[in-house]
Backbone as numpy.savetxt, mean C-alpha at the origin, in Angstrom:
# Nx Ny Nz CAx CAy CAz Cx Cy Cz
16.41 32.23 -0.31 15.69 30.99 0.13 14.18 31.03 0.05
13.64 30.21 -0.66 12.17 30.01 -0.74 11.48 29.76 0.57
10.07 30.04 0.70 9.52 29.59 2.00 9.54 28.00 2.16
9.41 27.33 0.85 9.41 25.97 1.14 10.71 25.42 1.47
11.69 25.99 0.98 13.13 25.57 1.30 13.43 25.72 2.76
12.81 26.89 3.62 13.12 27.28 4.64 12.44 26.31 5.49
11.20 25.86 5.27 10.41 25.02 5.93 11.13 23.73 5.81
11.59 23.22 4.81 12.52 21.90 4.68 13.70 21.95 5.80
14.45 23.03 5.64 15.56 23.34 6.46 15.23 23.37 8.06
14.11 23.92 8.31 13.65 23.81 9.78 13.38 22.65 10.40
12.38 21.83 9.59 12.08 20.53 9.86 13.11 19.48 9.45
14.28 19.80 8.84 15.28 18.50 8.51 14.51 17.66 7.29
13.68 18.19 6.59 12.96 17.50 5.52 13.68 17.92 4.25
14.11 16.51 3.43 14.78 16.83 2.12 13.68 17.02 1.06
12.56 16.29 1.24 11.66 16.29 0.12 10.30 16.17 0.68
9.14 16.94 0.27 7.71 16.52 0.50 7.22 15.45 -0.38
7.86 15.15 -1.33 7.49 14.33 -2.32 7.90 12.91 -2.37
6.91 11.78 -2.40 7.18 10.55 -1.93 8.05 9.88 -2.93
7.79 10.27 -4.14 8.70 9.82 -5.33 10.12 10.05 -5.12
10.49 11.12 -4.47 11.74 11.62 -4.40 12.49 10.85 -3.23
11.71 10.53 -2.36 12.07 9.81 -1.11 12.22 8.28 -1.43
11.36 7.86 -2.25 11.39 6.36 -2.71 12.84 6.36 -3.46
13.22 7.10 -4.39 14.36 6.97 -5.17 15.66 7.22 -4.19
15.61 8.09 -3.34 16.60 8.45 -2.22 16.89 7.22 -1.48
15.82 6.64 -0.92 16.12 5.75 0.14 15.98 4.33 -0.08
15.38 3.99 -1.35 15.21 2.74 -1.96 15.76 2.79 -3.52
16.92 3.19 -3.60 17.51 3.44 -5.11 17.34 2.41 -5.93
17.36 1.06 -5.76 17.60 -0.05 -6.56 16.48 -0.95 -6.52
15.26 -0.63 -6.14 14.00 -1.59 -5.79 14.05 -2.65 -7.07
14.10 -3.86 -6.84 14.13 -4.92 -7.55 12.78 -5.64 -7.62
12.05 -5.68 -6.50 10.78 -6.34 -6.28 9.93 -5.55 -5.54
8.60 -5.30 -6.22 7.69 -4.29 -5.70 6.29 -5.10 -5.79
5.58 -5.14 -4.49 4.37 -5.47 -4.49 3.26 -4.45 -4.29
2.57 -4.37 -5.21 1.27 -3.31 -5.32 0.14 -3.79 -5.05
-0.29 -3.80 -3.85 -1.40 -4.43 -3.14 -2.62 -3.28 -3.14
-3.78 -3.56 -3.64 -4.75 -2.82 -3.74 -4.33 -1.84 -4.75
-4.29 -2.65 -6.26 -3.68 -1.87 -7.28 -4.61 -0.96 -8.35
-5.92 -1.25 -8.24 -6.91 -0.65 -8.74 -6.77 -0.87 -10.37
-6.54 0.43 -11.03 -6.37 0.14 -12.59 -4.87 0.27 -12.98
-4.01 0.40 -11.97 -2.75 0.50 -12.39 -1.92 1.60 -12.19
-2.60 2.69 -11.55 -1.91 4.04 -11.35 -0.54 4.07 -10.74
-0.45 3.01 -9.65 0.81 3.22 -8.96 1.77 2.32 -9.61
1.28 1.10 -10.33 2.08 0.24 -11.02 2.96 1.07 -12.21
2.23 2.04 -12.71 2.81 2.80 -13.81 3.87 3.70 -13.11
3.40 4.28 -12.09 4.28 5.14 -11.41 5.77 4.35 -10.94
5.43 3.23 -10.51 6.88 2.69 -9.90 7.49 2.15 -11.33
6.79 1.86 -12.32 7.60 1.68 -13.61 8.46 2.72 -13.84
7.98 3.93 -14.00 8.62 5.06 -14.32 9.72 5.31 -13.23
9.63 5.14 -11.90 10.79 5.28 -11.05 11.67 4.19 -11.15
11.38 2.92 -11.43 12.20 1.88 -11.26 11.93 0.88 -12.57
12.72 1.21 -13.54 12.35 0.67 -14.93 12.62 -0.82 -15.00
13.52 -1.29 -14.12 13.83 -2.76 -14.24 13.23 -3.37 -13.13
12.35 -2.93 -12.30 11.74 -3.87 -11.22 10.95 -4.85 -11.59
10.79 -5.92 -10.91 9.59 -6.85 -10.98 8.36 -6.38 -10.19
7.21 -6.00 -10.92 6.07 -5.33 -10.17 5.05 -6.47 -9.98
4.57 -6.68 -8.76 3.54 -7.73 -8.73 2.23 -6.76 -8.31
1.31 -6.85 -8.95 -0.06 -6.01 -8.58 -1.19 -6.86 -8.45
-1.71 -6.43 -7.22 -2.82 -7.47 -6.79 -4.14 -6.59 -6.53
-5.30 -7.03 -7.48 -6.53 -6.32 -7.42 -7.61 -7.39 -7.49
-8.78 -7.22 -6.58 -9.75 -8.36 -6.79 -10.89 -7.98 -7.57
-11.06 -6.73 -7.73 -12.45 -6.28 -8.58 -12.20 -6.52 -9.92
-13.10 -7.33 -10.56 -12.87 -7.55 -11.95 -12.87 -6.56 -12.94
-13.67 -5.51 -12.84 -13.71 -4.38 -13.74 -12.39 -3.67 -13.65
-11.81 -3.30 -12.71 -10.56 -2.86 -12.34 -9.34 -3.58 -12.85
-9.41 -4.99 -12.66 -8.57 -5.96 -13.03 -8.21 -6.02 -14.52
-9.50 -5.91 -15.29 -9.32 -5.87 -16.73 -8.49 -4.74 -17.27
-8.46 -3.51 -16.75 -7.68 -2.40 -16.98 -6.32 -2.69 -16.54
-6.13 -3.20 -15.27 -4.88 -3.27 -14.75 -3.92 -4.14 -15.56
-4.50 -5.42 -15.81 -3.54 -6.45 -16.36 -3.05 -6.07 -17.78
-3.29 -5.03 -18.37 -2.74 -4.48 -19.41 -2.13 -3.33 -19.46
-1.84 -2.86 -18.22 -1.23 -1.43 -18.01 0.39 -1.55 -18.10
0.85 -2.83 -18.06 2.35 -2.68 -18.12 2.96 -3.89 -19.06
3.92 -3.73 -19.89 4.15 -4.76 -20.71 5.42 -5.73 -20.48
6.23 -5.38 -19.35 7.31 -6.44 -19.06 7.59 -6.41 -17.61
8.02 -7.55 -17.10 8.33 -7.59 -15.58 7.22 -7.30 -14.84
6.18 -7.70 -15.21 4.88 -7.43 -14.55 3.92 -8.56 -14.39
3.59 -8.87 -13.15 2.52 -9.96 -12.72 1.37 -9.45 -12.01
0.29 -9.36 -12.78 -0.91 -8.91 -12.14 -1.78 -10.16 -11.60
-2.35 -9.92 -10.62 -3.16 -11.39 -9.96 -4.35 -10.76 -9.42
-5.42 -11.27 -9.77 -6.88 -11.12 -9.40 -7.09 -11.59 -8.05
-6.54 -10.96 -7.00 -6.50 -11.40 -5.68 -6.89 -10.23 -4.71
-7.52 -10.28 -3.56 -7.25 -9.52 -2.46 -6.28 -10.05 -1.40
-5.13 -9.29 -1.33 -4.29 -9.89 -0.17 -4.86 -9.56 1.13
-4.96 -10.50 1.84 -5.40 -10.33 3.23 -4.73 -11.19 4.15
-5.34 -11.59 5.40 -4.58 -12.41 6.47 -4.89 -13.97 6.24
-5.64 -14.34 5.30 -5.93 -15.75 4.90 -6.20 -16.10 3.54
-5.77 -17.16 3.18 -6.11 -17.81 1.86 -7.50 -18.34 1.96
-8.37 -17.86 0.92 -9.65 -18.23 0.82 -10.38 -17.41 -0.12
-11.50 -16.81 0.51 -12.51 -16.06 -0.25 -13.07 -15.04 0.86
-13.56 -13.83 0.27 -14.19 -12.83 1.07 -15.12 -12.06 0.35
-16.01 -11.23 1.06 -16.98 -10.30 0.18 -16.21 -8.94 0.14
-16.14 -8.63 -1.27 -15.54 -7.16 -1.47 -16.69 -6.29 -1.55
-16.76 -5.19 -0.75 -17.60 -4.19 -0.76 -17.59 -3.21 -1.84
-18.35 -2.94 -2.86 -18.20 -2.23 -3.99 -18.78 -0.76 -3.91
-17.84 0.03 -4.07 -18.22 1.54 -3.66 -18.62 2.22 -4.84
-18.97 3.56 -4.60 -19.35 4.31 -5.84 -18.31 4.41 -6.76
-16.95 4.65 -6.35 -15.80 4.58 -7.06 -14.78 3.62 -7.03
-14.17 3.12 -7.92 -13.70 1.72 -7.74 -12.56 1.82 -6.95
-11.96 3.12 -6.47 -10.93 3.11 -5.56 -11.33 2.92 -4.10
-12.65 2.96 -3.93 -13.35 2.89 -2.55 -13.73 1.46 -2.31
-13.48 0.49 -3.32 -13.80 -0.87 -2.99 -13.00 -1.47 -1.86
-13.74 -2.19 -0.92 -12.87 -2.52 0.34 -13.40 -3.83 1.02
-12.60 -4.62 1.65 -13.04 -5.66 2.36 -13.76 -5.33 3.53
-13.82 -3.97 3.89 -14.58 -3.51 5.02 -15.72 -2.78 4.44
-16.71 -2.33 5.38 -17.97 -1.83 4.85 -17.56 -0.15 5.18
-17.84 0.60 4.05 -17.79 1.97 4.49 -18.90 2.50 5.24
-18.66 3.76 5.78 -19.58 4.19 6.94 -21.09 4.19 6.55
-21.20 4.45 5.23 -22.58 4.62 4.80 -23.16 3.42 4.10
-22.41 2.29 4.30 -22.93 0.90 3.64 -22.08 0.93 2.21
-22.57 -0.39 1.54 -22.05 -0.35 0.25 -23.28 -0.81 -0.79
-22.88 -0.36 -1.99 -23.76 -0.60 -3.04 -24.21 -2.07 -3.40
-23.21 -2.91 -3.26 -23.34 -4.24 -3.51 -22.15 -4.90 -3.08
-22.08 -6.14 -2.98 -21.01 -7.00 -2.73 -20.79 -7.96 -3.64
-19.35 -8.42 -3.83 -19.05 -9.67 -4.79 -18.01 -10.47 -3.98
-18.10 -11.89 -4.37 -17.07 -12.62 -3.75 -15.88 -12.58 -4.47
-14.49 -12.57 -3.81 -13.36 -12.66 -4.38 -12.39 -13.49 -3.60
-11.51 -13.92 -4.48 -10.42 -14.71 -3.72 -9.40 -13.83 -2.85
-8.90 -14.69 -1.86 -7.92 -13.80 -1.04 -6.77 -14.79 -0.82
-5.56 -14.15 -0.64 -4.39 -14.91 -0.28 -3.57 -14.02 0.58
-2.41 -14.50 1.08 -1.46 -13.60 2.02 -0.11 -13.33 1.04
0.62 -12.42 1.50 1.85 -12.10 1.15 2.79 -13.27 1.10
2.79 -13.76 2.62 3.66 -14.88 2.81 3.50 -16.21 1.93
2.20 -16.46 1.54 1.83 -17.47 0.74 2.26 -17.18 -0.73
2.05 -16.02 -1.22 2.30 -15.64 -2.51 4.07 -15.74 -2.73
4.66 -15.26 -1.67 6.03 -15.32 -1.64 6.47 -16.76 -1.60
6.13 -17.60 -0.71 6.18 -19.07 -0.74 6.16 -19.55 -2.12
4.82 -19.55 -2.65 4.46 -20.32 -3.77 5.21 -19.76 -4.97
5.72 -18.59 -5.20 6.47 -18.15 -6.32 7.83 -17.85 -5.94
8.25 -18.38 -4.91 9.79 -18.12 -4.66 10.16 -16.58 -4.66
9.51 -15.77 -4.01 9.91 -14.26 -3.91 10.63 -14.38 -2.53
11.92 -14.21 -2.60 12.79 -14.00 -1.29 12.67 -12.78 -0.61
12.37 -11.63 -1.32 12.68 -10.44 -0.67 11.77 -9.35 -1.47
11.20 -8.51 -0.74 10.13 -7.31 -1.25 10.94 -6.09 -0.93
11.41 -5.27 -1.92 12.05 -4.06 -1.61 10.81 -3.15 -1.21
9.77 -3.10 -1.74 8.83 -2.22 -1.56 7.18 -2.98 -1.54
6.56 -2.80 -0.24 5.49 -3.35 -0.13 4.37 -2.18 -0.23
3.76 -1.85 -1.25 2.68 -0.74 -1.11 1.35 -1.38 -0.75
0.59 -0.57 0.11 -0.65 -1.06 0.46 -1.76 0.02 0.45
-2.63 -0.10 -0.36 -3.64 0.89 -0.17 -5.19 0.05 -0.60
-5.55 -0.40 0.68 -6.86 -1.30 0.69 -7.83 -0.86 1.35
-8.03 0.61 1.45 -9.28 1.17 1.91 -9.55 0.51 3.35
-8.70 0.55 4.28 -9.01 0.23 5.76 -8.90 -1.29 6.17
-8.54 -2.07 5.02 -7.98 -3.48 5.42 -6.55 -3.53 5.71
-5.72 -2.66 5.90 -4.33 -2.71 6.00 -3.69 -3.68 6.93
-4.45 -3.59 8.06 -3.79 -4.74 9.30 -3.87 -6.13 8.57
-4.95 -6.45 7.90 -4.94 -7.75 7.33 -3.93 -8.04 6.46
-3.44 -7.19 5.67 -2.18 -7.47 4.59 -1.06 -7.76 5.55
-0.89 -6.91 6.59 0.28 -6.88 7.39 0.17 -7.99 8.12
-0.92 -8.77 8.56 -0.99 -9.96 9.42 -0.76 -10.95 8.38
-0.76 -10.93 7.21 -0.46 -11.86 6.15 1.04 -12.05 5.70
1.74 -11.18 6.32 3.02 -10.99 6.03 3.96 -11.25 6.93
3.59 -11.97 8.08 4.30 -12.21 9.31 5.66 -12.67 9.08
5.67 -13.78 8.21 6.67 -14.49 7.94 7.93 -13.60 7.30
7.42 -12.87 6.27 8.33 -12.05 5.62 8.97 -11.01 6.55
8.03 -10.45 7.42 8.58 -9.47 8.25 9.50 -10.10 9.09
9.29 -11.36 9.93 10.29 -11.83 10.75 11.49 -12.29 10.26
11.66 -12.38 8.95 12.83 -12.67 8.13 13.56 -11.36 7.71
12.93 -10.37 8.22 13.34 -8.83 7.58 13.47 -8.90 6.23
12.59 -9.44 5.43 12.65 -9.77 4.14 11.84 -8.55 3.21
11.16 -7.62 3.89 10.67 -6.68 3.48 11.34 -5.26 3.76
11.80 -4.64 2.82 12.61 -3.37 3.09 12.01 -2.13 3.40
10.65 -1.92 2.67 10.18 -0.59 2.86 8.46 -1.02 2.79
7.62 -0.26 3.43 6.29 -0.27 3.29 5.86 1.11 3.05
4.92 1.25 1.92 4.53 2.50 1.60 2.81 2.29 1.57
2.32 2.98 2.58 0.87 2.59 3.01 -0.11 3.79 3.01
-1.13 3.63 2.82 -2.38 4.61 3.05 -2.52 4.64 4.37
-2.74 5.71 5.07 -3.03 5.97 6.34 -4.30 6.91 6.51
-5.10 6.42 7.46 -6.33 7.34 7.88 -6.04 7.90 9.30
-6.63 9.19 9.37 -6.55 9.76 10.57 -8.04 9.96 11.05
-9.08 9.81 10.26 -10.34 9.69 10.79 -10.95 8.64 10.03
-11.87 7.76 10.76 -12.44 6.62 10.09 -13.43 6.89 9.04
-13.08 5.93 7.92 -14.15 6.06 6.74 -14.66 4.70 6.59
-14.15 3.48 7.21 -14.72 2.24 7.01 -14.81 1.56 8.49
-15.89 0.82 8.50 -16.06 0.21 10.02 -15.02 -0.70 10.27
-14.51 -0.48 11.61 -13.49 -1.32 12.30 -12.16 -1.23 11.64
-11.80 -0.10 11.01 -10.54 0.15 10.37 -9.69 0.56 11.22
-8.37 0.33 11.16 -7.10 0.78 11.76 -6.82 2.26 11.45
-6.53 3.05 12.34 -6.11 4.31 12.01 -4.71 4.45 11.98
-4.21 5.59 11.69 -2.66 5.90 11.67 -2.02 5.27 12.86
-2.58 5.75 14.02 -1.54 5.29 15.35 -1.58 3.65 15.34
-2.50 3.11 15.01 -2.42 1.54 15.17 -1.48 1.01 14.02
-1.59 1.56 13.07 -0.75 0.94 11.83 0.76 1.28 12.30
0.90 2.59 12.73 2.35 3.16 12.99 2.90 2.09 14.16
2.21 1.80 15.13 2.60 0.87 16.23 2.85 -0.43 15.58
2.13 -0.95 14.87 2.24 -2.30 14.06 3.47 -2.37 13.42
3.87 -1.32 12.75 4.85 -1.27 11.85 6.19 -1.18 12.63
6.28 -0.17 13.64 7.34 -0.20 14.28 7.73 -1.28 15.29
6.75 -1.97 15.66 6.79 -3.31 16.28 7.47 -4.43 15.56
7.34 -4.28 14.10 7.80 -5.19 13.23 9.12 -4.78 12.68
9.83 -3.71 13.34 11.17 -3.30 12.88 11.41 -2.26 12.07
10.24 -1.46 11.79 10.40 -0.21 10.95 10.22 1.05 11.65
10.77 2.04 10.63 10.65 3.42 11.41 9.86 4.49 10.43
9.18 5.28 10.72 8.52 6.17 9.91 9.58 7.28 9.35
9.64 7.09 8.09 10.33 8.08 7.30 9.64 9.34 6.74
8.38 9.22 6.29 7.72 10.48 5.86 6.24 10.27 5.82
5.65 11.38 5.85 4.12 11.51 5.46 3.79 12.25 4.32
2.91 11.81 3.44 2.67 12.65 2.06 1.17 12.73 1.67
0.93 13.43 0.80 -0.25 13.64 0.09 -1.49 13.58 1.03
-1.57 14.68 1.96 -2.51 14.69 3.03 -3.73 15.29 2.38
-4.88 14.89 2.97 -6.28 15.07 2.20 -7.23 15.53 3.64
-7.64 16.66 3.49 -8.60 17.00 4.44 -10.03 16.90 4.01
-10.98 16.54 4.85 -12.37 16.24 4.77 -13.33 17.64 4.67
-14.49 17.63 4.37 -15.32 18.74 4.12 -15.29 19.72 5.48
-15.12 19.07 6.58 -14.93 19.64 7.83 -13.50 20.11 8.41
-12.81 20.10 7.33 -11.42 20.54 7.58 -10.48 19.57 8.37
-11.01 18.46 8.95 -10.18 17.62 9.71 -9.39 16.81 8.80
-8.15 16.32 9.41 -7.17 15.51 8.51 -7.72 14.26 8.33
-7.98 13.83 6.99 -8.51 12.45 6.83 -7.72 11.43 6.63
-6.88 11.45 5.31 -5.91 10.59 5.12 -4.69 11.03 4.42
-3.62 10.20 4.21 -2.56 10.37 3.50 -1.73 9.18 3.35
-0.53 9.18 2.97 0.47 8.25 2.71 1.66 8.15 3.63
2.07 7.11 3.94 3.38 7.04 4.80 4.35 6.04 4.41
5.52 6.36 4.34 6.66 5.43 3.95 7.42 5.16 5.19
7.52 3.69 5.36 8.08 3.28 6.44 9.47 2.52 5.88
10.63 2.39 6.74 11.90 1.91 6.16 12.21 0.94 7.22
12.77 -0.36 6.73 13.45 -1.18 7.84 14.49 -0.66 8.59
14.33 -0.70 9.81 15.27 -0.17 10.86 16.62 -1.07 10.95
17.66 -0.52 10.20 18.80 -1.36 10.34 19.99 -1.21 11.32
19.60 -0.30 12.13 20.43 0.18 13.16 20.07 -0.28 14.58
């Protein structure tokens, strides 16, 4: 038995790969919300995992959206929006790399800001008659709580089955929620933590961020 297999057995872990756990725990995902889609990396991966799923991708930055809107050819709805806790507008802080764009300000400030449209998960679902979300993926660089607060109705109806979310252990943006706060929020909404993946350590070797998969607790 390999060392990796031994560790899995000791910890009771079947996989360290989030794709494996997605397919095992959410085998027939039909509707996926990709919040903070950037240029479509996650959308392409979800298409590979779930060929017949309806994928909704949300990205507010115009440069990234230009690439995103052409990344998939079917059952794909790209929207130039920042999902948040309110329908309206907000300032998007543009980072050195497109994947660091955020509604929050990074610790060292932003190069520039642009105005973007915002909406909520609940309003999108009501407007487009989306009755259930199998996977709500959130990668919004510190504004995760805003997205969650904009999905209160869907959470209360237990209409979201899984949340795949980027989590930080050390702050990178001003006033951002860390893992402990997001964990408490999701557990209070009826989810349990299934797995943690893709850890990254900063230059000081402190655990910086990773991804977490939460599943609706049916028991």
